[in-house]
N, C-alpha and C positions, 0 to 999 in steps of 0.2 A: 491432644487433637483439638483444633479450633472448630467450634460448631458452625455449621453453614446455615444460611437462611434458606427457607424453603423456596423452591421454584415449581414451575408447572411443566408437565411433560410436553415435548415437542409434538408427540402424537395427538395429545388432547388439543393443543393449540391449532393444529392443522385440520382437525376433524370436528371435534365437539364445539370448540369456541366459535368457529366460523358458522356452524349451525345455529348457535345461540345468537350471534350477530344478525343472521338472516331472520331469525324469529323475532328479533326486535325491530324489524323493518329496515335494516341496513344491509350493506354487503361488503365483501372483502376488498373491493376496489377503492373504498374510502380511506382517507388518511385517518390516523389514530385520533387526531384532534377533531375530526368530523363525526366520530362515532357518537359522541355526546358532548353537551355543553357543561364545562366545569363550573360555570357561574350559577347553574341551577342546582338546587339542593340534592336532587336525586337523579340517578341514571342507572342503567343496568350494570355498568362497570363500577361506578363510584356512587356511594350512598353516604350522605352527610351523617356524621356521628358514628358510623360503623368502621370496622377495620378494613384491611385490604380485601380485594375481591376474592382471592383464593382462600381466605380464611372464613368467609361468610357464605360462599356459594355451596350449598349442600348437594347440588347436582354433580359436583366434581367427585368422581370416585377417588378413594384414598390412594389407590395405586398410581394416580396421575399427579400426586403431590409428593415431593421428596427433597432432600438436601440438594441444592443447586450444583450442577456441574459446570454450567455456563452462566454468564451474565451478559445481557444484551445491551448494546449501545446503539440507539436508533433515534432519529428525529421523529417527533410526533407528526411531522409532515409526510413521512413515509406511509404508504398504504399498508393495511393489514396483510394484503396479498404479498407485497414485497417482503415483509417480515417473515411470514410463514414460509414462503418459497426459499428465502435465504437460510432459515434454520433447517428445513428439510434437506436442502442441498448440502449444508454443512455436515449433517449427520451422514449423508451418503458418501461424501468425500472423505470422511474420517472414520468410516465403518462404525458408526454409533447407532445403537438401537433407539429409535425415537420414543419408544415407550419407557425407556430407562434413562433418557437424557432429560434432565430437569433444568429449565432455564429461568433465571431471575429476570423478570420483565417489570419495569417500574410501574406501568399503568395497571398491572394486575397484582403486583406483590407489594405495593406501597400504599399507604393511606394518603392519597393525593389531595383530598379535601383539606386535611390538616396542613399539608405542605403549602397549599394555595393560600390558606389563611395566614400562615406564618411568613412564608417567602424568604426564610433565612436558610443559609447553608449551615445546618446544625452539625454537631459532632457525630450524630448517628450516621449521616451520609458519608462523612470522611472515614469513620471507623469501618463502615461496610466496604469501602474501597480497599482499605488496608487488609481486611479479613479475606478478601478474594484470593490474594496470594497465599496467605497462611493456610487456607482451607483447600487450595488447589483449584479454585474456580477460574476458568479460562474466559476471556472476553471475546465476544463475537460482535464485530462492527458491521452494520448494514451499510454497504456502499451502493447507494442507488439514489438517483440515476447515475450511471457511470461517468458522465461528462460534467456533472455538478452534484457530487454526493451531498445530500441534505444534512447529514450529520456533521459535515465539515463547514457548515454555515451557522451552526448553533453553538453558542457559548458553552452551555452545559455539557454537550457531547464532547466538545474539544477539551474541556477541563477533565472530563471523565477519562478520556484517552490518555492525556498527559499523566494523570495520577496513576493510571493503570501501569504505564511504562515506568514511572518513578517507583511504584511498588513492586516492580519486576514481575508483573503478571504476563502470562502468555496471551498475545493479542492476535486474533484471526481477522484478516481482511476478507470479508464474505459478501457475496452478491447473489441476488436471484439469478438462477441459471441463464435466463434469457438476457439479462443485463450483461453478464459476463461474456456471452457469445457476441453480443453487439459490440462490446468494447474491443474484444480481440479482432473481430472482423474489420472494425473501423481502423484499428491500429495497423493491421497487416495489409489491407487492400486499399486504403484511402491514403494518398500521399500526405495529406494534411491531418490524417486521423490522429496520430500521436500528439500533434501540436494541440489538438483539442483537449487531450488528457492533461498535458503539461499546463495549458491555460487554467484548467480547474485547480491544479496544484498551486500555481503561482497566485491564484486569487485567495488562497487561505490567509485570513487576517482576523485574529482573535478580537481585536478592538472593534472591528466593523461587523462582527457576527451578530446574529439575532438571538433573542431569548424568548422563552415562554412566560406565562404569567405565574409559573410555579416558583421559579428561583430568581432572586434579585441579581441582575447582571452586574451592577456596580460592586456588589460584595465579592463575586467571583473574580472580577478584574482586579480588585484591590489585592486579593490573595496572590494572584499571579504576578502582578506588578511588583510586589514586595519580594517575591522569590518564586521562580527564577527570573522573571521578566518576560514581557511580551515577545521580544525578538527570539529568545531561546525556544519558547513554546511553539511559535509559528514555524521556525526553522526545523524543529524536531518533527512536527506534523508533516511538513512538506517532504522531508527526507523519508519519513516512515511510509507515506503514500507512494513515493517513487520506488522505494525498495519493494513494496508489495506488488506494484504493477509490473516491475521487472520479473518478480517471481512468477506472475501469471503468464508472462511471455515464455517462460520455460516449462509451463505446465503441459500435461498430457493433452488437455483439451485444445490448447493452441496448436499442438502438433497434428491433431486430428482435423483442424480447420484449414491449416495452411501447409504449403509445401516447405521443404527444407530451404529452398532458394528464397521463398518469401520471408521466412523467419530470419535467414541470414541477412537479407537486405534490411529488415527492420532492426535487427540487433546492431548492425554496422551503422545505420543512420542515427538511431537513438543513442548509440555509444558516443558518436561524435558530438551530439547535442549535450549529453551528460558531461562529457569531457570539457566542452566549452563553458559550461555552467559550473565547473569545478566540483561536480559530483563524481569524484574519481573512483570510488569503490563501485558505484553502479556502472560507470563506463568500463571499468576493468572486467566486471562480470559479463557485460554484454559482449565485449570483444572476445573474451574467452569462449563464450557460446558460439560466436561467429566462427572462431578458429575450429572448434569441435565439429561444426557442420562442414566446413571447407575441407577438413582432413579426410572426410568420408566420401567426397564427390569424386567422380571419375570423368574428367574432361581435360582438354589440352591446357586450359587456363588455370588448372588447379594449383600448380606450384606458385604462380604469381599471386593468386588470391591468398594463399597461405602466407607468403611474404608480406603482403599488405596487412594481414591480421597480426602477424608478429610485430610489424612496425607500429600499429595502433597500440598494442599492448605495451611495447617498449616506451612509447611516448607518454602513456598514462603513468607507468611506473616511474618515469623521470619526475613527473609532477607529484607523485606520491613519495618522493624523496627516497627512492630505492635505486640508486644509480647502478649498482652492481647487477641486479636482476634486469634492469632496463637495457644495459649493454649486451647481456646475453641474447635477448630477443632481437635487438637492433642488428647485432653482428650476424645472427642467423639469417635475418632478412637480407642483409647485404650479400652474403655468400650465395643465397638462392637466386637473387636478382642477377648477380654476375654470371652465374651458371646459365641462366635462361636468356638473359638479354645482352650479355657481354659487359665489358668494363665501362664502355662509353654509352650510357643511357641516362635519361633524366631520373628515373627511379633510383638508379645506382648512385648518382650524384646526391640525390636527396638523402639516401642512407648514410653516406659519408658525412653530410652536414649534421644529421641527427646525432650520429655517434660523436662528432666533434662537440656538439652542445653538451652532451652528458659528460664528456671528458673535461670540459670547462667547469662544469658543476663539481666535479671531483677535485678540481685544482691541478689536473694533469695537463698543463698548458702546452708542453711540447707535443704530446700526442694529439691534442685538439688542433694545434697548428698544422700538423701533418694531414689530419682528416680534412680540414678546410682547404688545404692546398690541393689535395686530390680532387675534391668536389669542384674547385675553381678550374682545374685543368680539364676536367670533363666538360664543363660548361663552355670553355674556350674552344675545345675540339669540336663540339657539336654546333657551335655558332660561328665557327671560322674566325675567331679573334686571336 
């Protein structure tokens, strides 16, 4: 069994540490980098010449220090309140006891004065990242604010996330509860809301990210540039955030905030965006969620809405190079449209065209010819040509 580095309990962080911060004349609304000045030789968190805070603070009861279950990824520009609320919310969401959940937090569990003087990415940092997987430590990423997550603007945080994925660690996309509610409400009720989230994702750029005085940016960029390269890391981060945001749209909290119709509209609209941006797996998941909702509704338009969802799924599967499964959905949509609208309608004509496209992809040119011929005949009938 690989030994784990000690962490501090979430309970102690959320209660005792905040009291200590307030006793020092600060408050939890401050960013971590504002709690004290690293350039000065001493502070209540960091003291020059001494070890990590959790090792030298005798006021911390032993029961609040233990082998870490979690490791925190957060920007020092995040507030202490954001960090604490995220960890408390994570414990609640995953049925964890805050008193028995120990988290490795760099500004409390690392000797940062030594790191600031050295400024190199030493083997200990890389080895700790590798040990997280071996010892079962899960990564909690603080995503705040929701429309511009600070950790996704910091070189070190982005490097930590990529290494955690490379080491096959479990990574949790976590937010302060209020931030999560704001994100979901904006996505669901604001027509341009999800565009703001996607703008934040598109802005991810490792080479333009910021760095603290603790770690040398050029050293990290050199490591990434050599293997696997900036493009791969940037694309992985973007895909990871998109995946996690889609997961949040399927969460119980989103269902409590929005109606089924609202979620369906969002899934359908976002699915089309993801499809156009070639994020096929996310598009497929969103269209499947839309279909699940539509199959449960009771109204006259239900069947045509289901046919539309089947069509969207079929078109994504075509781009995912699964023509057989694509045809199953497209043909079901065609039959349903013919039953509800008759043989001569624009949606029915579209269905024949989509089926013809997939048949072409399969090399079944005679069938494709027949499908296109039927589509054209419908168009001529409808337009009187």
